[in-house]
KEBABA-510833 format. One line per 3 residues: number of its first residue (from 1); their letters; for each residue x, y, z of C-alpha. Coordinates in nm, 2 decimals. Example, Ala and Ser with C-alpha at 12.3 -4.5 7.8 and 13.67 -1.06 7.14 Angstrom:
2
1> AS> 1.23,-0.45,0.78 | 1.37,-0.11,0.71 .
% end
This chain:
105
1> MNE> 4.86,-4.05,-6.20 | 4.84,-4.13,-5.82 | 4.54,-4.35,-5.75 .
4> KIS> 4.45,-4.47,-5.42 | 4.39,-4.87,-5.41 | 4.19,-5.01,-5.14 .
7> KTV> 3.99,-5.37,-5.15 | 3.75,-5.32,-4.95 | 3.57,-5.65,-4.78 .
10> TLP> 3.20,-5.64,-4.58 | 3.20,-5.97,-4.38 | 2.92,-6.06,-4.17 .
13> RLN> 2.88,-6.03,-3.76 | 2.83,-6.44,-3.67 | 2.52,-6.48,-3.51 .
16> KLN> 2.50,-6.81,-3.38 | 2.88,-6.84,-3.18 | 2.95,-6.72,-2.83 .
19> PSL> 3.27,-6.65,-2.88 | 3.54,-6.50,-2.63 | 3.86,-6.32,-2.73 .
22> EST> 4.04,-6.62,-2.57 | 3.85,-6.86,-2.85 | 3.84,-6.62,-3.18 .
25> ALK> 4.25,-6.57,-3.08 | 4.26,-6.94,-3.11 | 4.12,-6.96,-3.40 .
28> IME> 4.31,-6.70,-3.58 | 4.58,-6.93,-3.54 | 4.42,-7.25,-3.64 .
31> ESG> 4.31,-7.02,-3.95 | 4.60,-6.89,-4.01 | 4.80,-7.21,-3.98 .
34> ELA> 4.53,-7.38,-4.21 | 4.69,-7.08,-4.49 | 5.04,-7.15,-4.42 .
37> QAI> 4.92,-7.50,-4.51 | 4.78,-7.47,-4.78 | 5.07,-7.20,-4.90 .
40> GKF> 5.32,-7.49,-4.80 | 5.08,-7.82,-4.97 | 5.12,-7.59,-5.30 .
43> RGL> 5.51,-7.46,-5.29 | 5.66,-7.81,-5.22 | 5.69,-7.72,-4.82 .
46> NGE> 5.56,-8.04,-4.68 | 5.77,-8.29,-4.81 | 5.44,-8.41,-5.04 .
49> ALR> 5.45,-8.44,-5.40 | 5.29,-8.16,-5.56 | 4.92,-8.27,-5.65 .
52> VEE> 4.75,-7.97,-5.68 | 4.74,-7.77,-5.98 | 4.79,-7.39,-5.94 .
55> DKA> 4.47,-7.25,-6.00 | 4.32,-7.49,-5.81 | 4.57,-7.43,-5.51 .
58> MQL> 4.54,-7.04,-5.54 | 4.21,-7.10,-5.52 | 4.22,-7.27,-5.17 .
61> VAQ> 4.48,-7.03,-5.07 | 4.17,-6.78,-5.13 | 3.94,-6.97,-4.89 .
64> ELM> 4.17,-7.01,-4.62 | 4.23,-6.62,-4.62 | 3.87,-6.57,-4.60 .
67> DVA> 3.85,-6.83,-4.29 | 4.10,-6.57,-4.14 | 3.96,-6.25,-4.23 .
70> QTA> 3.60,-6.37,-4.11 | 3.78,-6.50,-3.81 | 3.97,-6.15,-3.74 .
73> ITM> 3.65,-5.96,-3.81 | 3.52,-6.22,-3.56 | 3.77,-6.08,-3.33 .
76> MFV> 3.62,-5.67,-3.41 | 3.31,-5.73,-3.32 | 3.46,-5.94,-2.96 .
79> LEE> 3.64,-5.60,-2.88 | 3.32,-5.38,-2.94 | 3.07,-5.55,-2.80 .
82> QYG> 3.28,-5.70,-2.45 | 3.55,-5.47,-2.43 | 3.43,-5.12,-2.56 .
85> IDI> 3.66,-5.12,-2.80 | 3.64,-4.83,-3.08 | 3.69,-5.02,-3.42 .
88> DKV> 3.66,-4.69,-3.66 | 3.89,-4.51,-3.44 | 4.15,-4.77,-3.42 .
91> LKD> 4.15,-4.84,-3.81 | 4.16,-4.45,-3.84 | 4.50,-4.47,-3.67 .
94> HIT> 4.59,-4.78,-3.82 | 4.55,-4.59,-4.15 | 4.76,-4.32,-4.00 .
97> KLR> 5.04,-4.55,-3.90 | 5.06,-4.72,-4.26 | 5.08,-4.36,-4.43 .
100> IKG> 5.35,-4.20,-4.17 | 5.59,-4.51,-4.23 | 5.53,-4.44,-4.58 .
103> YCD> 5.32,-4.76,-4.68 | 5.03,-4.59,-4.87 | 4.91,-4.27,-4.97 .
% end
């Protein structure tokens, strides 16, 4: 049996911010850096002795990943609201591209 598996995450539009394309792109980079730092600390890639148990480290990684996702969603709102981009169409095109490349069914 070939099941279609997907993960759906719904994140809110942050209504107490007035982000620009540039500020949001920089925030994605910042949050991605924090995610990499969390992974690096757990893996001992930063030169520090491992001080965090795996389950706690993975919770930190998951939290940082949500920060990256929230910021990416914020950028989608910026693209829709400030630049008229049809994110639903972009998403459909993205999924089609993934299917053509054989990454999913």
